[in-house]
C-alpha positions as a Markdown table, in Angstrom:
| # | Residue | x | y | z |
|---|---|---|---|---|
| 1 | Met | 4.0 | 7.1 | 15.9 |
| 2 | Glu | 5.5 | 4.0 | 17.4 |
| 3 | Ile | 9.1 | 3.0 | 16.4 |
| 4 | Thr | 10.0 | -0.7 | 17.0 |
| 5 | Val | 13.6 | -1.9 | 16.5 |
| 6 | Thr | 14.3 | -5.6 | 16.4 |
| 7 | Gly | 17.5 | -7.5 | 15.9 |
| 8 | Arg | 18.0 | -11.0 | 14.4 |
| 9 | Lys | 21.3 | -12.6 | 15.4 |
| 10 | Leu | 22.3 | -9.1 | 16.7 |
| 11 | Glu | 21.9 | -7.3 | 19.9 |
| 12 | Ile | 20.5 | -3.8 | 19.5 |
| 13 | Thr | 22.7 | -1.3 | 21.2 |
| 14 | Glu | 21.8 | 2.1 | 22.4 |
| 15 | Ala | 24.1 | 3.6 | 19.7 |
| 16 | Leu | 22.0 | 1.8 | 17.0 |
| 17 | Lys | 18.7 | 2.9 | 18.6 |
| 18 | Asn | 20.0 | 6.5 | 18.8 |
| 19 | Arg | 21.1 | 6.4 | 15.1 |
| 20 | Val | 17.7 | 5.2 | 14.0 |
| 21 | Asn | 15.8 | 7.7 | 16.1 |
| 22 | Glu | 18.1 | 10.5 | 14.8 |
| 23 | Lys | 17.5 | 9.5 | 11.1 |
| 24 | Ile | 13.7 | 9.1 | 11.6 |
| 25 | Glu | 13.5 | 12.5 | 13.2 |
| 26 | Gly | 15.2 | 13.9 | 10.1 |
| 27 | Ile | 12.5 | 12.6 | 7.8 |
| 28 | Lys | 9.5 | 13.2 | 10.2 |
| 29 | Lys | 8.0 | 15.8 | 7.9 |
| 30 | Phe | 7.4 | 13.1 | 5.3 |
| 31 | Leu | 5.8 | 10.7 | 7.8 |
| 32 | Asp | 2.4 | 12.3 | 7.7 |
| 33 | Gly | -0.1 | 9.8 | 9.1 |
| 34 | Ala | 2.4 | 7.1 | 9.9 |
| 35 | Arg | 1.1 | 4.8 | 12.6 |
| 36 | Asp | 4.2 | 2.7 | 13.2 |
| 37 | Val | 7.6 | 2.0 | 11.8 |
| 38 | His | 9.1 | -1.4 | 12.3 |
| 39 | Ile | 12.9 | -1.7 | 11.8 |
| 40 | Val | 14.6 | -5.1 | 11.6 |
| 41 | Phe | 18.4 | -5.5 | 11.7 |
| 42 | Ser | 20.2 | -8.7 | 11.0 |
| 43 | Val | 23.7 | -10.0 | 10.4 |
| 44 | Glu | 24.9 | -12.9 | 8.3 |
| 45 | Lys | 28.6 | -13.5 | 8.2 |
| 46 | His | 30.0 | -10.1 | 7.0 |
| 47 | Arg | 26.7 | -8.8 | 5.6 |
| 48 | His | 24.5 | -6.4 | 7.6 |
| 49 | Phe | 20.8 | -6.1 | 6.7 |
| 50 | Ala | 18.3 | -3.4 | 7.6 |
| 51 | Glu | 14.6 | -3.6 | 6.8 |
| 52 | Ile | 12.0 | -1.0 | 7.4 |
| 53 | Ile | 8.2 | -1.5 | 7.3 |
| 54 | Leu | 6.2 | 1.7 | 7.6 |
| 55 | Asn | 2.4 | 1.5 | 8.1 |
| 56 | Ala | 0.5 | 4.7 | 7.4 |
| 57 | Asn | -3.0 | 5.7 | 6.6 |
| 58 | Gly | -4.0 | 3.3 | 3.8 |
| 59 | Tyr | -0.5 | 2.3 | 2.6 |
| 60 | Val | 2.6 | 0.3 | 3.6 |
| 61 | Ile | 6.1 | 1.1 | 2.5 |
| 62 | His | 8.8 | -1.6 | 2.7 |
| 63 | Cys | 12.5 | -1.0 | 2.2 |
| 64 | Lys | 15.5 | -3.4 | 2.6 |
| 65 | Glu | 19.2 | -2.7 | 2.3 |
| 66 | Glu | 22.5 | -4.6 | 2.7 |
| 67 | Thr | 26.1 | -3.5 | 3.2 |
| 68 | Asp | 29.1 | -4.5 | 5.1 |
| 69 | Asp | 28.7 | -1.9 | 7.8 |
| 70 | Met | 25.5 | -1.5 | 9.9 |
| 71 | Tyr | 25.6 | 2.3 | 10.1 |
| 72 | Ser | 26.0 | 2.7 | 6.3 |
| 73 | Thr | 23.1 | 0.2 | 6.0 |
| 74 | Ile | 21.0 | 2.4 | 8.2 |
| 75 | Asp | 21.8 | 5.5 | 6.1 |
| 76 | Arg | 21.0 | 3.7 | 2.9 |
| 77 | Val | 17.7 | 2.2 | 4.0 |
| 78 | Ile | 16.6 | 5.5 | 5.4 |
| 79 | Glu | 17.5 | 7.1 | 2.0 |
| 80 | Lys | 15.4 | 4.5 | 0.2 |
| 81 | Leu | 12.5 | 5.1 | 2.6 |
| 82 | Leu | 12.7 | 8.8 | 2.1 |
| 83 | Lys | 12.8 | 8.4 | -1.7 |
| 84 | Gln | 9.6 | 6.2 | -1.6 |
| 85 | Leu | 7.9 | 8.6 | 0.8 |
| 86 | Lys | 8.6 | 11.5 | -1.6 |
| 87 | Lys | 7.4 | 9.5 | -4.6 |
| 88 | His | 4.2 | 8.6 | -2.8 |
| 89 | Lys | 3.6 | 12.2 | -1.6 |
| 90 | Glu | 4.1 | 13.5 | -5.2 |
| 91 | Lys | 1.6 | 10.9 | -6.6 |
| 92 | Ile | -1.0 | 11.9 | -4.0 |
| 93 | Thr | -0.6 | 15.7 | -4.7 |
| 94 | Ser | -0.6 | 15.2 | -8.5 |
| 95 | Leu | -3.7 | 13.1 | -8.2 |
| 96 | Lys | -5.4 | 15.7 | -6.0 |
| 97 | Asn | -4.6 | 18.4 | -8.5 |
| 98 | Lys | -6.1 | 16.3 | -11.3 |
| 99 | Lys | -9.2 | 15.4 | -9.4 |
| 100 | Thr | -12.6 | 16.8 | -10.4 |
| 101 | Gly | -16.0 | 16.3 | -8.9 |
| 102 | Glu | -14.7 | 15.0 | -5.6 |
| 103 | Asn | -18.0 | 15.5 | -3.8 |
| 104 | Glu | -19.9 | 13.4 | -6.3 |
| 105 | Lys | -20.5 | 9.8 | -4.9 |
| 106 | Thr | -22.4 | 7.0 | -6.4 |
| 107 | Asn | -23.8 | 4.0 | -4.5 |
| 108 | Ile | -23.1 | 0.7 | -6.2 |
| 109 | Ser | -24.4 | -2.7 | -5.2 |
| 110 | Ala | -22.7 | -6.0 | -6.2 |
| 111 | Asn | -24.2 | -9.4 | -5.8 |
| 112 | Ile | -21.9 | -12.4 | -5.2 |
| 113 | Leu | -23.0 | -15.7 | -6.6 |
| 114 | Ser | -22.3 | -19.1 | -5.1 |
| 115 | Tyr | -21.5 | -22.2 | -7.2 |
| 116 | Asp | -19.9 | -25.5 | -6.8 |
| 117 | Lys | -17.6 | -26.3 | -9.7 |
| 118 | Asn | -18.8 | -29.9 | -10.0 |
| 119 | Thr | -22.5 | -29.1 | -9.9 |
| 120 | Phe | -22.7 | -25.6 | -11.3 |
| 121 | Asp | -26.1 | -25.0 | -12.8 |
| 122 | Ile | -26.0 | -21.7 | -14.8 |
| 123 | Lys | -29.8 | -21.5 | -14.8 |
| 124 | Asn | -30.2 | -21.2 | -11.0 |
| 125 | Pro | -27.4 | -19.3 | -9.4 |
| 126 | Lys | -28.1 | -18.1 | -5.8 |
| 127 | Ile | -27.2 | -14.7 | -4.4 |
| 128 | Ile | -25.4 | -15.4 | -1.2 |
| 129 | Lys | -24.1 | -11.9 | -0.3 |
| 130 | Thr | -24.7 | -8.3 | -1.3 |
| 131 | Lys | -22.1 | -5.6 | -0.9 |
| 132 | Asn | -22.7 | -1.9 | -1.2 |
| 133 | Phe | -20.0 | 0.5 | -2.4 |
| 134 | Asp | -19.7 | 4.2 | -2.3 |
| 135 | Ser | -17.7 | 4.9 | -5.4 |
| 136 | Lys | -16.0 | 8.2 | -5.3 |
| 137 | Pro | -14.5 | 9.6 | -8.5 |
| 138 | Met | -10.8 | 8.8 | -8.8 |
| 139 | Phe | -8.3 | 8.5 | -11.6 |
| 140 | Leu | -6.9 | 5.1 | -12.6 |
| 141 | Glu | -3.5 | 5.7 | -11.0 |
| 142 | Glu | -5.2 | 6.4 | -7.7 |
| 143 | Ala | -7.4 | 3.4 | -8.0 |
| 144 | Ser | -4.4 | 1.1 | -8.6 |
| 145 | Met | -2.7 | 2.5 | -5.5 |
| 146 | Gln | -5.9 | 2.0 | -3.5 |
| 147 | Ile | -6.3 | -1.6 | -4.5 |
| 148 | Glu | -2.7 | -2.4 | -3.5 |
| 149 | Thr | -3.4 | -1.1 | 0.0 |
| 150 | Thr | -6.6 | -3.1 | 0.5 |
| 151 | Lys | -7.1 | -6.8 | 1.1 |
| 152 | Ser | -9.8 | -7.0 | -1.6 |
| 153 | Asn | -9.3 | -8.6 | -5.0 |
| 154 | Phe | -11.3 | -5.9 | -6.8 |
| 155 | Leu | -12.2 | -2.2 | -6.5 |
| 156 | Val | -15.3 | -0.5 | -7.9 |
| 157 | Phe | -14.9 | 3.2 | -8.6 |
| 158 | Arg | -16.1 | 6.0 | -10.8 |
| 159 | Asn | -13.4 | 7.0 | -13.3 |
| 160 | Ala | -12.8 | 10.7 | -12.8 |
| 161 | Ser | -11.5 | 11.1 | -16.4 |
| 162 | Asn | -14.7 | 9.8 | -18.1 |
| 163 | Gly | -17.3 | 9.6 | -15.4 |
| 164 | Arg | -18.1 | 5.8 | -16.0 |
| 165 | Ile | -18.2 | 3.0 | -13.4 |
| 166 | Asn | -15.0 | 0.9 | -13.6 |
| 167 | Val | -13.9 | -2.3 | -11.8 |
| 168 | Leu | -10.2 | -2.8 | -11.2 |
| 169 | Tyr | -9.3 | -6.4 | -10.3 |
| 170 | Tyr | -6.3 | -8.7 | -9.8 |
| 171 | Arg | -5.7 | -11.2 | -12.6 |
| 172 | Asn | -4.4 | -14.7 | -12.1 |
| 173 | Asp | -1.0 | -13.7 | -13.4 |
| 174 | Gly | -0.7 | -11.0 | -10.7 |
| 175 | Asn | -1.3 | -8.0 | -12.9 |
| 176 | Leu | -4.3 | -5.7 | -12.7 |
| 177 | Gly | -7.3 | -5.9 | -15.1 |
| 178 | Leu | -9.9 | -3.1 | -15.7 |
| 179 | Ile | -13.5 | -3.5 | -16.6 |
| 180 | Asp | -14.9 | -0.3 | -18.1 |
| 181 | Ser | -18.7 | 0.3 | -18.4 |
| 182 | Glu | -20.1 | 2.0 | -21.5 |
């Protein structure tokens, strides 16, 4: 795991680096699969900011904190990170306990149609790309966590609670929508 410490309008001292490394060592057992941790410190007038971006296997955790003392800011942002890591770990373990039929996979194919808004002819759409998906069974909570970690606007999966194919997608208002097959 790579730990990067950056300072904006602040020189990073050895004492700050040691404090960060000491705090990260204290929560290492929760950092399973963490690839890198990027920590940014900044100072504006009397306010001290600390921001942590943790990249792990399939998810990103972002924490930000502000106080009037850099060392207390470090303590508080690490507490926030620890709280989010615990919450994520609890979600994963509870979803694994609920999961049934994990070995069952279904191959799904999606065709993407091309159209020009001005000259759209509904009678003759053209298939420009075909994607294949291996949809493993997962619960809706796990699917919503999965779509947040990917760059895709939609996720095709088999709903573990009812066994049907579902599509989870981002709506224009930023919320998630669900298409459930019958």
